[in-house]
C-alpha positions in Angstrom: 113.0 -64.9 161.1 110.0 -64.1 162.8 108.3 -62.5 159.7 109.1 -65.7 157.7 107.2 -67.9 160.8 104.4 -65.6 160.8 104.4 -65.8 156.9 104.2 -69.6 156.9 101.6 -69.7 159.7 99.3 -67.6 157.5 100.0 -70.1 154.5 99.2 -73.0 156.4 95.9 -71.5 158.2 94.7 -70.5 154.4 95.8 -74.3 153.3 93.6 -75.5 156.2 90.7 -73.5 155.4 90.7 -74.7 151.5 91.1 -78.3 152.6 88.0 -77.9 154.9 85.9 -76.0 152.4 87.2 -78.1 149.3 86.6 -81.3 151.1 83.1 -80.6 152.3 81.2 -81.2 149.2 82.3 -84.9 148.9 82.2 -85.6 152.5 78.3 -84.6 152.3 77.8 -86.6 149.4 79.2 -89.7 150.9 76.6 -89.1 153.8 73.6 -89.6 151.3 73.1 -86.1 150.0 71.3 -86.1 147.0 73.0 -82.8 146.1 75.2 -83.4 142.8 75.6 -79.7 141.9 78.4 -78.8 143.8 76.0 -76.4 145.8 76.6 -75.9 149.5 75.0 -77.9 151.9 75.2 -75.8 155.1 71.6 -75.3 156.5 72.2 -71.9 158.5 74.7 -69.4 157.2 75.2 -65.7 158.3 71.9 -66.1 160.3 69.8 -67.1 157.9 68.2 -70.7 157.5 68.5 -72.2 153.8 65.5 -74.4 153.2 66.7 -76.1 150.3 69.4 -77.9 152.3 66.8 -79.0 155.0 65.4 -81.1 152.3 68.2 -83.8 152.5 66.5 -86.2 154.9 64.4 -89.3 154.9 63.5 -91.9 157.6 61.6 -94.9 157.4 58.2 -96.4 159.1 59.4 -99.0 161.5 55.9 -100.2 163.2 53.5 -101.3 162.1 54.1 -103.9 159.5 50.7 -102.4 157.4 48.6 -99.6 158.0 45.3 -99.3 155.7 44.7 -95.8 154.4 43.1 -93.8 157.6 41.8 -90.9 159.2 44.1 -90.4 160.7 47.0 -93.3 160.1 49.6 -93.7 162.7 53.1 -94.5 162.2 55.9 -95.2 164.4 59.5 -94.3 163.3 62.8 -95.7 164.8 64.4 -92.3 165.3 63.3 -89.0 166.7 65.6 -86.5 164.4 67.7 -86.6 161.6 71.5 -85.3 161.5 71.8 -83.2 158.3 74.9 -83.4 155.8 76.7 -80.2 157.8 76.1 -82.3 160.8 73.2 -79.9 162.3 70.5 -82.1 164.0 67.1 -81.4 162.9 63.5 -82.5 163.9 61.4 -82.8 161.0 57.9 -82.8 162.4 57.0 -79.4 163.3 53.6 -78.9 161.9 54.9 -80.5 158.9 53.7 -81.4 155.4 55.6 -85.1 154.4 56.0 -87.4 151.4 54.7 -91.0 152.8 55.8 -94.0 150.3 57.1 -94.2 146.7 55.9 -94.5 142.9 52.1 -94.8 142.8 51.4 -95.0 146.4 53.4 -91.9 147.4 51.3 -89.0 148.8 51.6 -85.6 150.4 50.3 -86.0 154.1 49.8 -83.0 156.6 50.6 -84.6 160.1 47.5 -84.1 162.4 49.6 -85.3 165.6 53.4 -85.7 166.5 54.6 -87.3 169.5 58.0 -88.7 171.2 60.3 -87.1 168.4 63.3 -85.1 169.5 66.8 -85.5 169.6 68.1 -88.9 171.3 64.6 -90.2 171.5 64.7 -93.7 172.4 64.1 -96.2 169.6 60.5 -96.4 168.5 59.3 -93.4 170.4 58.5 -91.2 167.8 55.2 -91.3 166.1 53.0 -89.1 163.7 49.7 -89.3 162.4 48.0 -88.0 159.1 45.2 -88.6 157.2 46.0 -91.1 154.3 44.7 -92.1 150.8 47.1 -95.0 150.1 47.9 -97.8 152.6 51.4 -97.6 154.3 53.6 -99.7 156.4 57.0 -100.6 157.5 59.8 -99.9 155.3 57.9 -96.9 153.5 59.9 -93.8 153.1 59.2 -90.5 154.8 60.6 -87.4 153.1 60.3 -83.6 153.0 56.6 -82.6 151.4 57.8 -78.9 151.5 61.2 -79.0 149.7 62.6 -78.2 153.3 60.9 -75.1 154.2 58.7 -76.4 157.0 61.8 -78.2 158.4 64.0 -74.7 158.3 60.8 -73.1 159.9 60.7 -75.5 162.8 64.5 -75.4 163.2 64.5 -71.6 163.4 61.3 -71.5 165.7 63.3 -74.1 168.0 66.4 -71.8 168.2 64.2 -68.4 169.0 63.1 -67.7 165.6 65.0 -66.4 162.4 64.8 -65.5 158.5 64.1 -68.7 156.4 65.1 -68.2 152.8 63.1 -70.5 150.3 62.7 -71.8 146.7 60.1 -73.9 145.3 60.3 -75.2 141.9 57.0 -76.7 140.6 58.6 -78.4 137.8 58.5 -78.3 133.8 55.6 -78.1 132.0 52.6 -77.6 134.5 49.3 -77.7 132.0 47.2 -74.7 132.9 44.7 -76.0 130.1 41.2 -77.4 131.0 40.0 -74.8 133.9 39.8 -71.2 134.8 42.7 -71.8 137.5 45.6 -74.6 137.9 46.2 -75.4 141.5 49.8 -77.2 141.6 48.6 -79.4 144.6 52.2 -80.8 145.2 54.0 -77.4 144.9 53.7 -75.6 148.5 54.7 -72.0 149.4 54.2 -70.6 153.0 50.9 -68.8 153.7 53.4 -66.1 155.1 56.3 -64.6 153.0 58.0 -61.7 151.3 58.2 -62.3 147.6 61.7 -62.0 146.6 61.2 -63.4 143.0 59.7 -65.8 140.6 60.6 -67.4 137.1 58.0 -68.6 134.3 59.4 -70.0 131.0 56.5 -71.1 128.5 57.1 -75.0 127.5 53.9 -74.9 125.4 52.2 -72.2 123.8 49.2 -70.8 125.8 46.1 -70.2 123.8 42.8 -68.8 124.4 43.8 -66.9 127.5 45.4 -63.5 127.0 47.5 -63.4 130.6 47.8 -65.3 133.5 49.1 -64.9 136.9 51.1 -66.6 139.5 50.5 -66.6 143.3 49.3 -69.0 146.1 45.6 -69.8 147.0 44.3 -66.6 148.7 46.9 -64.2 146.9 46.8 -65.1 143.5 49.0 -62.2 142.0 51.8 -62.8 144.7 54.7 -63.5 142.2 53.5 -62.8 138.9 50.9 -60.4 137.5 48.8 -60.8 134.2 52.1 -61.9 132.2 51.2 -61.9 128.3 54.0 -63.9 127.4 52.2 -66.8 125.7 54.4 -68.1 123.1 56.7 -71.2 123.7 60.2 -70.3 124.8 59.3 -66.8 126.3 59.1 -65.8 130.0 57.4 -63.6 132.5 60.5 -61.4 133.3 58.8 -58.0 132.8 55.5 -59.3 135.0 57.6 -60.3 138.2 55.5 -58.9 141.1 57.5 -56.3 143.3 58.9 -57.7 146.7 56.1 -57.4 148.9 54.7 -58.9 152.2 52.1 -61.8 151.8 50.2 -63.2 155.1 47.1 -64.8 154.7 47.8 -67.6 157.3 50.6 -69.5 159.4 50.8 -72.7 157.3 51.4 -73.7 153.6 49.3 -73.2 150.3 49.7 -74.8 146.9 50.8 -72.7 144.4 48.2 -70.8 141.7 48.0 -70.1 138.3 45.2 -68.0 137.1 44.5 -67.3 133.5 42.6 -64.6 132.3 40.2 -67.2 130.6 40.2 -71.0 130.3 42.9 -71.8 128.1 42.5 -73.9 125.1 45.8 -75.5 125.6 49.3 -74.6 127.3 52.4 -75.6 129.6 54.6 -73.4 132.0 57.6 -74.1 134.2 57.4 -72.1 137.6 59.6 -71.2 140.0 59.2 -68.9 142.9 61.5 -68.0 146.1 61.2 -65.7 148.8 61.5 -65.1 153.1 59.4 -66.3 155.8 60.5 -64.8 159.4 60.2 -67.6 161.7 58.6 -66.8 164.9 60.1 -68.3 168.3 58.2 -70.9 170.0 59.5 -70.3 173.4 
């Protein structure tokens, strides 16, 4: 009888775990998580902060009603923190780049000042400032400008430091013709990282140039070195840089494509990923 009771207990425990993990994705989606691919939404797993899962947040400007483009422009937010789909509370404005607005007025803004943003902050006490090109105001959405990397680094720093895993997908068909280099201004990577891999797929045949490299401003070959895959449908798997440390600053830099010479035409899809050691801020 005792053995049978023990077996039943183990079975019930297993069923409970299956229910918990099986229900986690639908619950996260019900909370507004844009993840629709059935991937985990956990932000901190096995001591590693997963940057992608820190991108599932948004806040609205609450005051003032309208602010013209300014250097800097200041905005008041209703709350000072955000609860992620997995229940983790995160303050998103720690040395952060954010997207403000939508459509034709959406822009990347590097914050120059942050005040009163913390967990359980009083209503309308959180304010942020940054140099803007477009006018923004009440109701405009603020989202991550770094695919969750800045938020993960900030959360890790607030908890004594740690390892942050990140991925940056620059989109399909980045045109690389028309200049000696192509800076993908909307695609940001940390300036300090260990390269763990990259992917390049040629969408449109690259002409004139005989090769191209992929990195960031200040480290042009950090991800791919002298890739000679030029024909549409090919990739750069044989030219991925070996894992290595890049450290040229503490902020972010745009992903950079450097052809051997100015291409006549061409478009490629770039994705890069790596690890960054977040330093404690206390």
